[in-house]
C-alpha positions as CSV (number, residue, x, y, z in Angstrom):
1,X,85.0,103.3,91.6
2,X,85.9,99.6,91.8
3,X,83.0,98.4,89.8
4,X,84.8,99.9,86.8
5,X,87.5,97.3,87.1
6,X,86.8,94.5,84.5
7,X,87.8,90.9,84.5
8,X,90.9,90.6,82.4
9,X,91.7,86.9,82.7
10,X,90.9,84.3,80.0
11,X,90.0,86.5,77.0
12,X,91.0,86.1,73.4
13,X,92.9,88.2,72.5
14,X,94.6,88.6,76.0
15,X,94.2,91.8,77.9
16,X,96.1,94.7,76.5
17,X,98.5,96.9,78.4
18,X,96.0,99.7,78.3
19,X,93.3,97.5,80.0
20,X,95.8,96.4,82.7
21,X,96.9,100.0,83.2
22,X,93.2,101.2,83.5
23,X,92.5,98.5,86.1
24,X,95.6,99.6,88.0
25,X,94.5,103.2,88.0
26,X,91.0,102.3,89.3
27,X,92.5,100.2,92.1
28,X,95.0,102.9,93.2
29,X,92.2,105.5,93.1
30,X,90.0,103.4,95.3
31,X,92.7,102.5,97.8
32,X,94.0,106.1,98.0
33,X,90.6,107.6,98.1
34,X,91.6,110.1,95.4
35,X,90.7,110.3,91.7
36,X,93.2,113.0,91.1
37,X,96.2,113.1,93.5
38,X,97.7,116.4,94.5
39,X,101.0,117.5,93.1
40,X,102.7,116.4,96.3
41,X,101.3,112.9,95.9
42,X,101.5,112.5,92.1
43,X,104.8,110.6,92.1
44,X,103.7,108.1,94.7
45,X,100.4,107.7,92.9
46,X,102.0,107.1,89.5
47,X,104.6,104.7,91.0
48,X,101.8,102.7,92.7
49,X,99.9,102.5,89.4
50,X,103.0,101.2,87.6
51,X,103.7,98.6,90.3
52,X,100.1,97.4,90.4
53,X,100.0,97.1,86.6
54,X,103.2,95.1,86.6
55,X,102.0,92.7,89.3
56,X,98.6,92.4,87.5
57,X,100.3,91.5,84.2
58,X,102.5,88.9,86.1
59,X,99.3,87.5,87.6
60,X,97.5,87.3,84.3
61,X,100.5,85.7,82.6
62,X,100.8,83.0,85.3
63,X,97.1,82.0,85.7
64,X,96.1,78.7,84.0
65,X,92.6,77.5,83.1
66,X,91.0,74.7,81.3
67,X,88.1,76.9,80.2
68,X,87.9,78.1,76.7
69,X,88.7,81.8,76.3
70,X,85.8,84.3,76.6
71,X,84.7,86.5,73.7
72,X,84.7,90.2,74.4
73,X,81.6,90.9,72.3
74,X,79.6,88.2,74.0
75,X,80.6,89.5,77.5
76,X,79.7,93.1,76.4
77,X,76.3,91.9,75.2
78,X,75.7,90.2,78.6
79,X,76.7,93.4,80.4
80,X,74.3,95.4,78.3
81,X,71.5,93.0,79.0
82,X,72.2,93.2,82.8
83,X,72.2,97.0,82.6
84,X,68.9,97.0,80.7
85,X,67.3,94.7,83.3
86,X,68.8,96.7,86.2
87,X,67.9,100.1,85.0
88,X,64.8,99.3,83.0
89,X,65.9,101.1,79.9
90,X,67.2,100.0,76.5
91,X,71.0,100.4,76.4
92,X,72.5,101.4,73.1
93,X,74.6,98.8,71.3
């Protein structure tokens, strides 16, 4: 599950709320061991996702770097190349 969490720092444009929320969901799923919580645990799960997303946004907003921002398209192309090498197949672009 956690390999689906993507690096969100130092991109132009910055990470969106949706990207931060998706990372928070993946983290809470991994920690809780549940991809879909029961009705009894739904409130706690949702609250945890909200809190993790808020802390993640705070972290991203406070990080500083001297490196130039990464380009999402370039990073996606690198990921496709790694996947093609790993799995030995051509990955659709």
